[in-house]
ZAMARGU-4260 file (C-alpha; in steps of 0.2 Angstrom, whole numbers, plus 5000, padded with zeros to 4 digits):
<rodrens>
0) 5103/5027/4847 | 5089/5026/4835 | 5091/5010/4824 | 5094/5014/4805 | 5084/4999/4799
5) 5071/4987/4806 | 5083/4973/4803 | 5094/4979/4817 | 5079/4975/4830 | 5070/4960/4825
10) 5066/4955/4843 | 5058/4972/4846 | 5047/4969/4830 | 5042/4951/4835 | 5038/4957/4853
15) 5025/4969/4847 | 5011/4956/4841 | 5015/4946/4857 | 5011/4961/4868 | 4995/4965/4857
20) 4989/4947/4860 | 4992/4949/4879 | 4983/4966/4879 | 4968/4959/4870 | 4967/4944/4881
25) 4967/4955/4897 | 4955/4968/4891 | 4943/4960/4880 | 4942/4941/4879 | 4951/4935/4894
30) 4937/4921/4897 | 4937/4915/4879 | 4937/4897/4875 | 4955/4892/4871 | 4951/4876/4861
35) 4948/4885/4844 | 4963/4897/4848 | 4975/4883/4851 | 4968/4874/4835 | 4971/4890/4824
40) 4988/4892/4833 | 4993/4874/4829 | 4987/4875/4811 | 4997/4891/4808 | 5013/4885/4816
45) 5012/4869/4806 | 5010/4879/4790 | 5024/4891/4795 | 5036/4876/4797 | 5030/4868/4781
50) 5032/4884/4771 | 5050/4885/4778 | 5054/4867/4773 | 5048/4869/4756 | 5053/4887/4753
55) 5063/4885/4737 | 5051/4873/4729 | 5036/4884/4732 | 5046/4899/4726 | 5040/4909/4742
60) 5054/4921/4739 | 5041/4930/4728 | 5030/4932/4743 | 5041/4935/4757 | 5027/4944/4766
65) 5018/4928/4769 | 5031/4921/4782 | 5031/4938/4791 | 5012/4938/4792 | 5011/4920/4798
70) 5024/4923/4812 | 5014/4939/4818 | 4998/4930/4819 | 5006/4916/4828 | 5014/4927/4841
75) 4998/4937/4843 | 4988/4921/4847 | 5002/4914/4858 | 5000/4930/4869 | 4982/4928/4869
80) 4982/4910/4874 | 4995/4913/4887 | 4984/4926/4896 | 4969/4914/4896 | 4979/4899/4902
85) 4987/4909/4916 | 4971/4917/4923 | 4967/4907/4939 | 4948/4910/4937 | 4948/4901/4920
90) 4954/4885/4930 | 4939/4873/4933 | 4947/4867/4949 | 4948/4885/4957 | 4943/4884/4975
95) 4929/4897/4973 | 4920/4885/4961 | 4917/4871/4974 | 4908/4872/4991 | 4920/4869/5006
100) 4920/4870/5025 | 4939/4872/5027 | 4954/4876/5016 | 4972/4870/5017 | 4983/4884/5011
105) 5002/4886/5009 | 5010/4903/5012 | 5019/4909/4996 | 5027/4925/5001 | 5035/4933/5017
110) 5021/4938/5029 | 5021/4957/5032 | 5016/4964/5049 | 5008/4981/5049 | 4997/4991/5061
115) 4994/4975/5071 | 4989/4965/5055 | 4998/4951/5047 | 4996/4950/5028 | 5002/4937/5016
120) 4996/4927/5000 | 4994/4908/5000 | 4990/4895/4987 | 4974/4885/4991 | 4980/4867/4989
125) 4965/4858/4995 | 4947/4860/5001 | 4938/4850/5014 | 4919/4847/5013 | 4909/4835/5024
130) 4925/4826/5029 | 4931/4824/5010 | 4947/4831/5004 | 4950/4837/4986 | 4964/4846/4978
135) 4961/4864/4972 | 4970/4878/4964 | 4970/4897/4967 | 4978/4911/4977 | 4970/4919/4992
140) 4975/4935/5001 | 4974/4932/5020 | 4974/4945/5034 | 4977/4939/5052 | 4973/4949/5067
145) 4982/4938/5080 | 4997/4942/5090 | 5003/4923/5090 | 5003/4924/5071 | 5020/4933/5071
150) 5029/4916/5069 | 5021/4912/5052 | 5034/4910/5038 | 5035/4906/5019 | 5030/4888/5016
155) 5019/4885/5032 | 5003/4876/5028 | 4987/4881/5037 | 4970/4875/5040 | 4958/4889/5039
160) 4939/4890/5038 | 4932/4893/5020 | 4926/4910/5024 | 4932/4922/5010 | 4925/4936/5000
165) 4928/4943/4983 | 4939/4959/4984 | 4928/4975/4984 | 4929/4986/4969 | 4932/5005/4971
170) 4916/5013/4978 | 4920/5031/4975 | 4925/5041/4960 | 4944/5041/4956 | 4948/5029/4971
175) 4962/5017/4969 | 4956/5001/4961 | 4963/4988/4973 | 4952/4975/4966 | 4960/4977/4949
180) 4977/4978/4957 | 4975/4961/4965 | 4967/4954/4949 | 4983/4959/4940 | 4992/4948/4952
185) 4980/4933/4949 | 4971/4936/4966 | 4952/4938/4967 | 4947/4933/4984 | 4953/4938/5002
190) 4950/4931/5019 | 4950/4940/5036 | 4954/4929/5051 | 4955/4931/5070 | 4963/4923/5084
195) 4962/4904/5085 | 4954/4903/5067 | 4968/4894/5059 | 4979/4879/5063 | 4997/4876/5058
200) 4998/4859/5049 | 5016/4860/5043 | 5031/4871/5043 | 5044/4874/5030 | 5034/4865/5016
205) 5039/4878/5003 | 5053/4878/4990 | 5069/4875/5001 | 5079/4886/4990 | 5067/4901/4992
210) 5065/4897/5011 | 5084/4898/5013 | 5085/4914/5004 | 5071/4922/5014 | 5079/4916/5030
215) 5096/4924/5024 | 5087/4940/5020 | 5079/4941/5037 | 5096/4938/5045 | 5104/4952/5034
220) 5090/4964/5038 | 5093/4960/5057 | 5111/4963/5054 | 5107/4980/5047 | 5095/4985/5061
225) 5109/4980/5074 | 5120/4995/5070 | 5108/5007/5062 | 5098/5016/5076 | 5088/5028/5065
230) 5072/5019/5059 | 5071/5030/5043 | 5089/5027/5038 | 5087/5008/5042 | 5071/5007/5031
235) 5079/5016/5016 | 5095/5006/5017 | 5086/4989/5019 | 5075/4993/5004 | 5089/4999/4993
240) 5101/4985/4997 | 5089/4970/5000 | 5072/4975/4993 | 5065/4974/5011 | 5051/4987/5011
245) 5041/4982/5026 | 5048/4997/5037 | 5046/5011/5024 | 5036/5025/5032 | 5023/5035/5021
250) 5033/5051/5024 | 5049/5044/5017 | 5040/5036/5002 | 5031/5053/4999 | 5048/5062/4999
255) 5056/5051/4986 | 5040/5051/4976 | 5037/5069/4975 | 5056/5072/4970 | 5056/5059/4956
260) 5068/5048/4964 | 5056/5034/4970 | 5066/5022/4959 | 5080/5023/4972 | 5069/5013/4983
265) 5067/4999/4970 | 5080/4986/4969 | 5085/4988/4950 | 5099/4990/4937 | 5110/5001/4948
270) 5112/4987/4962 | 5114/4973/4949 | 5127/4984/4940 | 5137/4986/4956 | 5137/4968/4960
275) 5142/4964/4942 | 5156/4976/4942 | 5162/4969/4959 | 5161/4951/4953 | 5170/4955/4936
280) 5184/4963/4946 | 5185/4949/4959 | 5185/4935/4946 | 5196/4943/4933 | 5210/4930/4936
285) 5199/4917/4928 | 5202/4925/4911 | 5220/4917/4911 | 5213/4899/4910 | 5206/4889/4895
290) 5188/4889/4901 | 5190/4903/4913 | 5178/4915/4904 | 5164/4902/4904 | 5167/4898/4923
295) 5167/4917/4927 | 5151/4919/4917 | 5142/4905/4926 | 5147/4911/4943 | 5142/4929/4939
300) 5125/4924/4932 | 5122/4912/4947 | 5126/4926/4960 | 5115/4939/4950 | 5100/4927/4950
305) 5102/4923/4968 | 5103/4941/4972 | 5086/4943/4962 | 5079/4929/4973 | 5085/4937/4989
310) 5077/4954/4985 | 5060/4946/4981 | 5061/4944/4962 | 5056/4962/4958 | 5052/4965/4940
315) 5066/4978/4938 | 5079/4966/4945 | 5072/4951/4934 | 5074/4963/4919 | 5091/4967/4923
320) 5096/4949/4927 | 5090/4943/4911 | 5099/4957/4901 | 5115/4955/4910 | 5114/4936/4908
325) 5112/4938/4890 | 5126/4951/4889 | 5138/4940/4899 | 5134/4925/4888 | 5137/4935/4872
330) 5154/4942/4878 | 5159/4924/4884 | 5156/4918/4866 | 5162/4935/4858 | 5145/4939/4851
335) 5136/4956/4850 | 5118/4959/4853 | 5109/4976/4850 | 5103/4982/4867 | 5085/4985/4861
340) 5085/4966/4856 | 5091/4961/4873 | 5078/4972/4881 | 5064/4964/4870 | 5070/4946/4873
345) 5070/4949/4892 | 5052/4957/4891 | 5047/4942/4881 | 5054/4929/4893 | 5046/4938/4908
350) 5029/4939/4900 | 5030/4921/4894 | 5032/4917/4913 | 5019/4929/4919 | 5009/4938/4906
355) 5001/4949/4920 | 5018/4957/4922 | 5012/4969/4908 | 5000/4977/4920 | 5013/4981/4933
360) 5017/4999/4934 | 5035/4995/4938 | 5037/4984/4923 | 5030/4998/4911 | 5041/5011/4919
365) 5057/5000/4919 | 5056/4995/4901 | 5050/5012/4895 | 5064/5021/4904 | 5078/5009/4898
370) 5071/5010/4880 | 5071/5028/4881 | 5088/5029/4888 | 5095/5018/4874 | 5086/5027/4860
375) 5085/5045/4865 | 5099/5049/4878 | 5112/5050/4864 | 5101/5063/4855 | 5099/5073/4871
380) 5118/5072/4875 | 5122/5080/4858 | 5112/5095/4863 | 5127/5102/4872 | 5146/5101/4869
385) 5157/5103/4885 | 5176/5104/4883 | 5179/5102/4901 | 5179/5084/4906 | 5170/5086/4922
390) 5157/5097/4914 | 5155/5084/4901 | 5152/5071/4914 | 5139/5082/4923 | 5130/5085/4907
395) 5130/5066/4903 | 5121/5063/4920 | 5109/5077/4916 | 5105/5070/4899 | 5101/5053/4907
400) 5090/5061/4920 | 5081/5072/4907 | 5078/5058/4895 | 5072/5046/4908 | 5060/5059/4916
405) 5053/5064/4899 | 5050/5046/4893 | 5041/5041/4909 | 5032/5057/4912 | 5016/5052/4902
410) 5014/5035/4911 | 5019/5042/4928 | 5006/5057/4926 | 4993/5044/4921 | 4996/5033/4936
415) 5002/5045/4950 | 4995/5062/4943 | 5010/5072/4948 | 5026/5079/4940 | 5042/5083/4950
420) 5048/5100/4945 | 5065/5098/4953 | 5069/5081/4946 | 5085/5086/4939 | 5092/5093/4955
425) 5085/5078/4965 | 5092/5065/4953 | 5109/5073/4953 | 5109/5074/4972 | 5105/5055/4975
430) 5119/5049/4963 | 5133/5049/4975 | 5124/5044/4991 | 5114/5030/4983 | 5130/5023/4976
435) 5139/5025/4993 | 5125/5016/5002 | 5126/5001/4990 | 5145/4999/4992 | 5145/5002/5011
440) 5130/4991/5013 | 5137/4976/5003 | 5153/4978/5012 | 5145/4978/5029 | 5134/4963/5025
445) 5148/4953/5017 | 5160/4955/5032 | 5158/4946/5048 | 5152/4955/5063 | 5168/4965/5070
450) 5166/4977/5084 | 5175/4992/5077 | 5175/4989/5058 | 5156/4984/5058 | 5151/4999/5068
455) 5162/5011/5057 | 5154/5005/5041 | 5137/5005/5048 | 5140/5023/5054 | 5145/5029/5037
460) 5130/5019/5030 | 5118/5027/5042 | 5124/5045/5040 | 5124/5044/5021 | 5106/5038/5021
465) 5101/5051/5033 | 5110/5064/5022 | 5100/5058/5007 | 5083/5057/5016 | 5086/5075/5023
470) 5091/5082/5006 | 5076/5075/4997 | 5065/5081/5011 | 5071/5099/5008 | 5069/5097/4990
475) 5051/5091/4993 | 5047/5106/5003 | 5053/5119/4991 | 5040/5130/4983 | 5032/5122/4968
480) 5041/5106/4971 | 5028/5096/4961 | 5014/5099/4949 | 4999/5088/4955 | 4981/5084/4950
485) 4987/5078/4933 | 4973/5067/4928 | 4975/5061/4910 | 4963/5052/4899 | 4970/5037/4889
490) 4969/5047/4873 | 4979/5061/4881 | 4992/5049/4887 | 4994/5042/4870 | 4995/5060/4862
495) 5009/5064/4875 | 5019/5049/4869 | 5017/5053/4850 | 5022/5071/4854 | 5038/5065/4863
500) 5043/5052/4850 | 5040/5063/4835 | 5049/5078/4843 | 5064/5068/4847 | 5064/5059/4830
505) 5063/5076/4822 | 5078/5083/4832 | 5087/5067/4826 | 5081/5066/4808 | 5076/5084/4804
510) 5061/5078/4794 | 5047/5092/4794 | 5032/5080/4794 | 5038/5074/4811 | 5038/5092/4818
515) 5020/5094/4810 | 5014/5078/4818 | 5021/5084/4835 | 5013/5101/4834 | 4996/5094/4828
520) 4996/5082/4843 | 5001/5096/4854 | 4986/5106/4848 | 4974/5091/4850 | 4981/5089/4868
525) 4978/5107/4872 | 4961/5106/4866 | 4957/5091/4876 | 4964/5098/4892 | 4955/5115/4889
530) 4938/5106/4886 | 4941/5096/4901 | 4945/5112/4911 | 4929/5121/4904 | 4918/5106/4908
535) 4925/5105/4926 | 4923/5124/4929 | 4905/5124/4923 | 4899/5108/4932 | 4890/5107/4948
540) 4887/5091/4958 | 4884/5082/4974 | 4894/5066/4978 | 4887/5055/4991 | 4903/5044/4995
545) 4904/5027/5002 | 4916/5029/5017 | 4910/5013/5026 | 4907/5018/5044 | 4911/5037/5041
550) 4900/5050/5033 | 4904/5061/5018 | 4896/5072/5005 | 4905/5083/4992 | 4896/5099/4985
555) 4906/5104/4970 | 4903/5121/4961 | 4915/5124/4947 | 4932/5123/4954 | 4927/5125/4972
560) 4920/5112/4984 | 4913/5110/5001 | 4916/5093/5010 | 4904/5088/5024 | 4912/5074/5033
565) 4916/5067/5051 | 4934/5065/5044 | 4949/5077/5045 | 4958/5080/5029 | 4974/5072/5036
570) 4965/5056/5039 | 4970/5041/5029 | 4952/5037/5023 | 4950/5055/5017 | 4966/5054/5007
575) 4962/5038/5000 | 4943/5040/4996 | 4939/5059/4995 | 4955/5068/4990 | 4957/5058/4973
580) 4939/5063/4969 | 4943/5082/4972 | 4959/5081/4962 | 4951/5072/4947 | 4938/5086/4947
585) 4951/5099/4946 | 4945/5107/4963 | 4957/5121/4967 | 4948/5126/4983 | 4941/5113/4995
590) 4934/5117/5012 | 4931/5103/5025 | 4916/5105/5037 | 4909/5094/5051 | 4891/5088/5049
595) 4887/5098/5065 | 4894/5115/5058 | 4883/5128/5050 | 4889/5135/5033 | 4885/5151/5024
600) 4892/5154/5007 | 4885/5162/4991 | 4881/5145/4984 | 4878/5133/4999 | 4869/5137/5016
605) 4868/5124/5030 | 4858/5128/5045 | 4857/5114/5058 | 4852/5098/5047 | 4845/5107/5032
610) 4857/5111/5017 | 4853/5122/5002 | 4865/5119/4988 | 4860/5130/4973 | 4843/5123/4968
615) 4844/5107/4978 | 4839/5104/4996 | 4846/5090/5008 | 4840/5086/5025 | 4853/5076/5036
620) 4843/5064/5046 | 4854/5056/5060 | 4853/5049/5077 | 4850/5066/5085 | 4832/5067/5078
625) 4828/5050/5085 | 4816/5058/5097 | 4814/5075/5089 | 4805/5072/5072 | 4800/5089/5064
630) 4782/5094/5068 | 4779/5101/5050 | 4782/5092/5034 | 4798/5098/5026 | 4800/5098/5007
635) 4817/5092/5002 | 4825/5084/4987 | 4836/5072/4997 | 4836/5064/5014 | 4853/5058/5020
640) 4850/5044/5032 | 4866/5043/5043 | 4871/5038/5061 | 4859/5023/5062 | 4843/5033/5069
645) 4832/5018/5070 | 4818/5027/5061 | 4806/5018/5049 | 4801/5025/5032 | 4783/5029/5039
650) 4790/5042/5050 | 4801/5049/5036 | 4786/5050/5024 | 4775/5058/5037 | 4788/5072/5041
655) 4796/5075/5024 | 4791/5077/5006 | 4807/5071/4997 | 4812/5063/4980 | 4827/5052/4985
660) 4833/5043/5001 | 4851/5041/5003 | 4857/5029/5017 | 4876/5028/5021 | 4887/5014/5028
665) 4886/5021/5046 | 4868/5013/5047 | 4866/4995/5053 | 4862/4981/5042 | 4845/4979/5051
670) 4840/4997/5048 | 4846/4997/5030 | 4836/4981/5026 | 4821/4988/5034 | 4822/5005/5024
675) 4825/4995/5008 | 4810/4984/5010 | 4798/4998/5015 | 4805/5009/5001 | 4802/4995/4988
680) 4785/4991/4995 | 4780/5010/4993 | 4789/5013/4977 | 4801/5026/4985 | 4817/5031/4976
685) 4832/5026/4987 | 4851/5023/4986 | 4860/5012/4998 | 4879/5017/4999 | 4884/5002/5011
690) 4894/4990/5000 | 4888/4999/4984 | 4896/5012/4972 | 4894/5030/4978 | 4880/5042/4971
695) 4884/5057/4960 | 4870/5069/4956 | 4870/5085/4946 | 4864/5101/4952 | 4860/5117/4941
</rodrens>
């Protein structure tokens, strides 16, 4: 419900300047010197305490705003300081700032084996240089290609060579920014190791409590696998119950994502709520004793936090664990706390622990969804009055689904660029199966292995999971199941939230200025989207993509595109590096051709290795011309050097009259170095795509 007065939600109001300080620290001045910030923070804090101690003597009741202004600035500075202090790169002892021959690292998470590669994060505890050992700090992402590495676990200490690289930025337009993704987790470097490039120095050197929890989770996962034969059912069940996502296939993940039910694959409030209800029922007998309520509260809180640890401390679980803990403590001492205040306090505590949580999509979606449900769901529920009790319950579920989807739509469109059309059907569909899976799964894991009973419960668990997977797959494949290619600018994202909030508030308060604000922002949003569509339909361009060892050019004319590449459109690299660019350009019709195919359209003609795109001419020079250089000089705008043809610039200059030379990543380092040096000596224009950002040129 919408609060009637700001005094009802003090924690929410105090959280806002703290969030603003974190945001500023992340985006603008993350590397600022903290000395003067801490000095100002300390001075203002002392002033705040002093003014409160002498409140009456100084007659501050005449200037009540002063205390509020001080606390806002203090919280703003505390968020800013926390970000700077938490960033590992700001630590002078970071491993990247000192030379080293070897590093001693400790594994900090459960290693995941996928496609023959073992990946994990590790704290760099020491560096060794010329036989001298020194302590260091920092986190390193390590990938091992070694069959013997399967026996590595959390807490193991390794000696590895100090051969690491900074994480690459996205090289192509609209490509997923993996560098920023890892930076948001305080990881800036990665190492790739092969067989016999590491030595195990110690085992089980991590936190014994976490070690025990991860070992227990592995045992529980194995117990699930023992009686669930279908791999898809096992993957969903282990994810939903234990937060174990290693076996999730892309197809299953896509089915849940495109139907708006991907939250089911995240251990969150639903699981914690079920555990809370079960424990409350099981421990209800303690209420008869003098200190029974406090003992029951302590047991429930301990079990919930252990479950959070068991599932990998996902943000959604941590949020719910904090909230439930506060509610339990409040009930134990007969205190009431506004839900929004509980939500704000849990966000503050999590961000105080790790301010980088604010960059996590899960954190943003989780808190926005719950806030929206608390504030807006009662408004939606009042839209329809049902006399029948079952119809009323169904509408209550619908109102929850509608509210949650509307609230998270802008942020999900901003990050995932799609909207599930049948979200209401899919969300109603998963309610019963997901609840049944949780109850059956918890019962199956708690009971000892019993031949008939365990297999019966596992059978119900497997069939229910298969039913849910099958149903969502059917919904995913229905006509117009999702609206994709939703690429929003930050301003459009903000406008969407203003529209949603003002419209809902109007339905609650009936103030006309709110409706006018909503309509005005809708007009601005439509204008922005229309201008973007017009610009896209009028623009013509050539994108020379960096696909590492592969080749790729995108010729775009309005909303049409031709892709020249050696990749199929189903290839993972195509979907990761080419498709996002096509979607972000609002391309509605894209055709993929191989580099050896001839093309004849109204706006692009390709014959052998010569391409004519509108007023631009491109010659594709690859290994096939190694001994077949053109006899006559060809006039062209671009030469696309690919396939490592081992041709010097002298040969190219004698055979072609060109403006720009583009060399992709399929060429060897030797050839690229040679071409680069010759081009610089002769003053030729060139672009090297290997380990560089792609080239985008405009054509008329």
